[in-house]
C-alpha positions in Angstrom: 190.4 60.7 155.3 187.4 60.1 153.1 185.4 62.8 151.5 182.8 62.5 154.2 182.9 63.5 157.8 182.4 60.6 160.3 179.0 60.8 161.9 178.1 59.9 165.5 174.8 58.4 164.2 174.4 54.6 163.8 176.6 52.9 161.2 173.7 52.4 158.8 173.5 56.2 158.2 175.6 57.9 155.5 178.2 60.4 156.7 177.7 64.1 156.2 179.7 65.6 153.3 182.6 68.0 153.9 184.2 70.7 151.8 187.4 70.2 149.9 189.9 73.0 149.1 190.1 72.6 145.3 187.2 72.2 142.9 188.3 69.9 140.1 188.0 66.2 139.3 191.4 65.3 140.6 190.4 66.1 144.2 188.5 62.8 144.5 189.6 59.7 142.6 187.0 57.5 140.9 188.0 54.8 143.3 187.4 57.0 146.3 184.1 58.3 144.9 183.0 54.7 144.4 184.1 53.8 148.0 181.8 56.6 149.2 179.0 55.3 147.0 179.4 51.9 148.7 179.2 53.7 152.1 176.0 55.4 151.0 174.5 52.1 149.9 174.6 51.0 153.5 171.8 53.4 154.3 169.5 52.1 151.5 165.9 51.4 152.3 165.1 48.6 149.9 162.9 46.0 151.6 160.9 45.2 148.5 163.5 44.7 145.8 166.4 43.9 148.1 168.5 45.9 145.5 170.4 48.4 147.6 172.1 51.3 145.6 174.4 54.0 146.7 175.6 57.2 145.0 178.3 59.8 145.7 178.0 63.1 143.9 181.0 65.4 143.6 180.1 69.1 143.3 182.2 71.8 141.6 182.7 73.4 145.1 184.3 70.1 146.3 181.5 68.8 148.4 180.5 65.1 148.1 176.9 64.3 148.6 175.9 60.8 149.4 172.5 59.2 148.4 170.8 55.9 148.6 167.7 54.4 147.1 164.6 54.8 149.2 161.8 52.4 148.3 158.1 52.7 149.0 155.3 50.0 148.9 153.9 52.1 146.1 156.8 51.5 143.7 156.3 54.7 141.7 157.1 56.7 144.8 160.6 55.1 145.1 163.6 57.5 144.8 166.8 56.3 143.3 170.2 56.9 145.0 171.4 59.3 142.3 168.3 61.5 142.6 168.6 61.4 146.4 172.2 62.7 146.1 171.2 65.4 143.6 168.2 66.5 145.6 170.3 66.8 148.8 172.9 68.9 146.9 170.3 71.1 145.3 168.6 71.7 148.6 171.9 72.9 150.0 172.2 75.4 147.2 174.6 73.4 144.9 174.0 73.5 141.2 177.3 72.5 139.5 178.3 68.9 139.5 181.6 67.2 138.4 181.1 63.5 138.8 178.9 60.8 140.3 179.6 57.2 141.3 176.8 54.7 141.6 177.0 51.2 143.0 174.7 48.2 143.7 175.5 44.9 145.4 178.5 42.9 144.2 178.1 41.4 140.8 175.3 43.7 139.7 175.9 46.5 137.3 174.1 49.8 138.2 174.4 52.5 135.6 171.8 55.3 136.3 168.3 54.8 135.0 166.7 57.1 132.5 164.9 59.2 135.1 168.1 59.8 137.0 170.0 60.6 133.8 167.4 63.3 133.0 167.5 64.8 136.5 171.3 65.0 136.5 171.2 66.5 132.9 169.2 69.4 134.3 172.3 70.5 136.1 175.4 68.9 134.4 174.9 67.5 131.0 178.6 66.6 130.8 178.8 65.1 134.3 181.2 62.2 134.5 179.3 59.0 135.6 181.1 56.0 137.2 179.5 52.7 137.9 180.6 49.1 138.3 179.9 46.5 135.6 178.9 42.9 136.6 182.6 42.0 136.9 183.1 44.7 139.5 185.2 46.9 137.3 184.6 50.7 137.4 183.3 52.0 134.1 182.6 55.6 133.1 181.0 57.7 130.5 179.9 61.3 130.3 176.2 61.9 131.0 175.8 63.3 127.5 176.9 60.0 126.1 174.5 58.1 128.3 171.6 60.5 127.5 172.4 62.0 124.1 169.0 63.6 123.5 168.0 64.9 126.9 164.7 66.8 127.3 165.3 70.5 127.5 162.3 72.8 128.3 162.0 75.8 126.0 159.7 78.7 127.1 157.2 80.3 124.8 159.0 82.5 122.3 161.7 79.8 121.7 164.0 81.0 124.5 165.7 78.3 126.6 165.2 78.3 130.3 
């Protein structure tokens, strides 16, 4: 059984996440997480770029949230798959993330963009990030390696948020 519950909605929709018993990286393999990202990519709304992207975000509580890119005719209003998954998780009360897998169409590498890296760093600077390279191989790095000097808001008085 995958990390997502089957939905009665049309095939194009991503399945809803389900809870897992344990809360560690070993509960979902990188290959399984990537498979869920491929599933999420099927729900992409990318009529302008034709570059569908899917993401699967594993939380510390063991829930996997799926996200896809959602484009808009005003390109700046587009939301990437990674941010969609993070926003879904946060809106459900999740704040601790373990790993994320991101995938685009075959033969296209899709590591997270800078904006997505910064959004993920807000919650999990050491998140494990998986993506496929142009050869289809799964690659990974920690988010802190992908975004070594993340922006961190410091309130007046020099105290971190």
